[in-house]
C-alpha positions, 0 to 999 in steps of 0.5 A: 301811901302815908307812914304816920309817927315820924313821917307825918307826926312827931312823938314820944311815949314813955309806956315804962311811966310809973305814972301812966301806970298809976292814971290807968289804975285810977281810971279802972279803980273809978270804974269799978276794977280795983288794982292795988297798985299801978304794979300789979296793974302793970303785971296783970297786963303784961300776962294778959297781953302775951296771951294776946300777942300770941301768933295764930297757927294759921299766922305767919309769926313775922307779919302778924300784928295783934291788938291790944284792945283785949288785954284793956278789956281783960283788965276789967275782966280779972276784976269780974266785970264786964267791959264793952268796946267803949269802956276797954277803948276809954281805957286805952286812951287813958293810958296812952295821954299818960305814957305821952310825952309830946305829939304834934304834927310836922309843920305843913302835914295838913296843907301837904296832903291837901295839895296832893288831894286837889291834885287828884290824887289819893292819901292812904294811911298805912301805919304800924301801929294800935288802933286804941292809941291811934284813931284817937290821936289821927281825931285829935290832929285833925289828920282822919278827915284829910286822909281817904284811907286809914290802915292800922296794922291792929285792925289788919292783922299784919303790918310792915313791912310786910308785902301783905298790908302793902296789896291790902292798901292796893286791891282797895284803892284798885290800883297796880303798884306802879301808881302808888308811892310809899311815903316813910321814915323807916327804910325797913318797914317803908321802902323796903316793904313797900319795894315787896310788892312793887311800890316806890317809896320815898324816904324821910329822915326825921328825929325819930327814923330808927337810929340805924337807917342812913341819911339818904336811902339808896332804896328809895326813889327820893330822900329828903331831911326831915319833913320837906313836904315842899320838896315830897310836894314837887316831887309828886306832882312834877 
């Protein structure tokens, strides 16, 4: 099991960017949903987001993950438009692209995944992310075809480090915890979260690991500096 951001992909985003909100405003305006300015749009968006992210009564608030796609749909409905999933996803992708300052695969990521698959292993993405942003990015980077299964928290309604997310991955792959390993760059989410489901973790200390994380995780079966895929493959296939 692999985390995405900070493990396979380096990314920097700025969702406070005035330019990103203006880009979204222009897209909505062209589609027929007019907002006077980026500030007005952002205020409406945040209001709709607060409603969409409210935790349902039957869900654990600690591990619940909402889906932001309905927020983008609301930006149309607030202006009297009915927008389907396609148009809502286009709006989300416009904002994501405009707010992204850097995105690239760590060198060797695709080769590493291919080597593991060639050796008979299954590679599964277990990512805390928003599907409306992440699925287009996976396609853009060629990861959609390199992974055997893609599990995104916004689609599952649960997130790491909750054990439920890992258990679902194990169940869908039909494997026991001792036959799996989680690779990630966040000690709390990836290493301790996986451990709570009985899964060992491999820790990659990358440039976007949490600042408070250790350089080496004593909770992991292996710690590597940066996206050291050579060391990862050597360990897994030894």
